[in-house]
N, C-alpha and C positions, 0 to 999 in steps of 0.2 A: 217841333217838325215842320211848321210853317216855314221857319226861317231856314231850316235846312233844304227844303223845297226850292227855296229861291222865290218864295211866293212875296208879292207886294201888295196886291190890291185884293182886299178881301170884301166879301158881301154878307153882312150880319143879317140873316133874314128871319131871326125871330128876336130883335132887339130889346124889346120889354122895356124895363127902366135903362137900359142903355150900358149894363155893367159891362158886357163882353166888348161892346164896340169902344168904350172908354179904355180898357185895359189893353186892349190891339193897338189904338192910339199912340197910346203911351211907350209900347213896345216897338213903335216905329213903324207900324204898316198905315196904308192908306185904306180908309173904312166907308165902306157906304153902309147905313143902317135902315133896314126896312121892317115894317111891321104893318098888319093890318088895322091896327086901331090908332087913329089920330090922336087920341088920349094918351097912348103909352108912347108915341113918338113924340110927344110935346113934353112927357115928364123924361124920357132919355135926355132930348134936348136940354133941357134944365139941370138934370144931372153932369151932363157935359159941361157946360159953363161954370159950374160951380168948381170944377177941375180945370178950367181954363181951355177947354177945347170946344170947337163948334163943329157939333156933328152935322154931318151931310146926310138928309134922312129922305125917304121916299115911302111914301104909303102906298101898297100894293098887296093883293090878293095873291098868295103862293100859285094859285092854279092858273093865274095868268101873268105870272112873274114878268115874263119877257115884254109884255106889253107896256110896262111901267119902266122897267130898267133896260136900258139902252148902251150897255156896254159888257163887255167881259171880263171874267175874274180869274186870278190865280185860285181862289178858294172860297167854298161857300160854307159857312158854319150855321147850323140848326142847333141849339145848344136847349139846355133848360127843360129836357122832356117837351118840347113843344110839338114835336110831329105829331104826338099822341092826342093833340087837340082833333085831328082827322077822323072821323069815325066812317066815313064812306071809302071803300077800295078806289074807287075811280078816282075821286079826289088825292087819293095817297099816290097813284100812279099817277095822274096828271102833275102833281107838285113835283115828285123825284125827277120826272122828264123836264119840267122847267127848269130845276136846279143843274141838270145834266146841260139844259141847253145855254146856260148863262155862263158856264165855265169855258177856259181857254182849254186849247188841247193841252192834255199832261197837267191838267186842273185836280183839284181832289175836293171832295164834300165831307166835312166833318159834321156827323149827326147822332146825338147821344139819345139815349131813353131809359127809363126806369127798367131793372128786372124785373119785368112782369111775368116771367116764365117762373120765376121763385114765389112770388106772390099768388102767384092761379095755383100751381101745384102744391106749396108747403106753407102758405100763409105768409102774412107780413111781417117782416124783421127789418131792422137796419143796425150798420155798425157804425152810423155816423161818421165814419172817417172822411168823406166828402159829402157835403150838405151845401145846398143852394140857398136855405133860407136864414142860415144863421143859428146859434145855438139857443136862442131865447122862442123860436117859433116852432111848434109842434106841427108834421104834417103826416097825418095816418090815414089809411084807408079806412072809411065807414060803411063801403059796399064794395065788394068784387066779385063779377063773373067774368065769362068769357067776352062779353060785349060793352062792359062798363067799369071802371074804377072811380068810384067817387071818394073823393079825399079831402079831408076837413083838416083845415088849417087854422090855429089857436095862436092869438099874437099875446104879448106879454099885457096890454091893455084888456084882456079877457075879450077882446072882439074874435069872431067867429066868421069864416069864409069857406066856402065849399067850390070844389073845381071837378068837373067830371071830364075823364080822359078815357081813351080806348086803350086798352090793357093788351096792344099787339106784342108778339112774341119775338124773341130775337132772330131766328133764323126766318120768321116770316119777312121781316124787313130788311135782310140780307138778298132774300129772294127778289123782293120787289126792285131793290138797288140794280140786282143783274138783269133783271126783267128790261129796264129801262136803258140799260148801257152800259152799266158800270162793270167793268171787267174783272177787278181784282178789289178784295175789300178787307180790309184790316179790322178785326172787331178787340177793343181793348175791355178790360175787366177792371173798373175805378180807375183808369187811367194807367193801368199797368197790362203785363202779357196776361190774357186771358186764363190761361192755365196754372197760372201760379198763386191766384187768388181765393180760390174757393169759390164762394156764392158772393158775388159783387152787389153792390147796392144799385148800380148803375152799368151800362154798357155805352161804349163810344165806337162809332162806325167811322172810318176812315176809307172811302170809296174812291177809286182812282176812276179819272175819264182819261184812257189812255188806252193804244192798242197793244194788246198782247197775242202773240202767236199760241196757238193750242199746245204748243211743247211747251212756252214759259208756264201756262196755266196748269198744265199736267205735271209739273215739277213741283208745286206748291199749293195742290187741290185740296190738301187735309186741312179745310177750314180757313186756309190762307191767313191763319193769326199770327204764322211765323214772321210776316211781313212786321209785324210789332217790333221784332228785334233788329231790324234793320233801321226803324226809326229811332 
């Protein structure tokens, strides 16, 4: 999708261990890697060097992203269910507005999240079709309610870690994106057209920073997921 859009400069705002930044560099993109944690940026830099790359890193808080990032980008990626670390709605709105502001005109935001709708409504299950942690790591919720999803991560060496996330719903995220200015949002289900995959493990939102007339939006107002076919 990025190549089809002619995107060149990518801002990875949830760099973590650097996995996505490195993969994008190796695909030919110019990448800036952002994280709020200096320790994570150091790990990402180390991982990049192991593969022969020098990551360009910036430590920044999403809520004041443009204070520390002084360039415009063709795309912002926020992957790994990272947006769900924000528990305060004001922080979520401020963060999305900062993402919007750092994009060039006609740029896009790609943001993913777990399918918390299914977890909240029907309980946790996973197809393990797409999995961030690898097959040797177990990640399952220990507690879930409308305000908290506490996941337990178990590793091959029997170590256990816990991660608290806010179980925000799919349409709520889409609504916030529209509120801050994104006019058209395509939502994918496990990297495919949403309508064709049943209950996905993850949703991936692709939000456009682009002016559309009211007529353009009305023509494709039924969820806008038909944009997935064009991509």
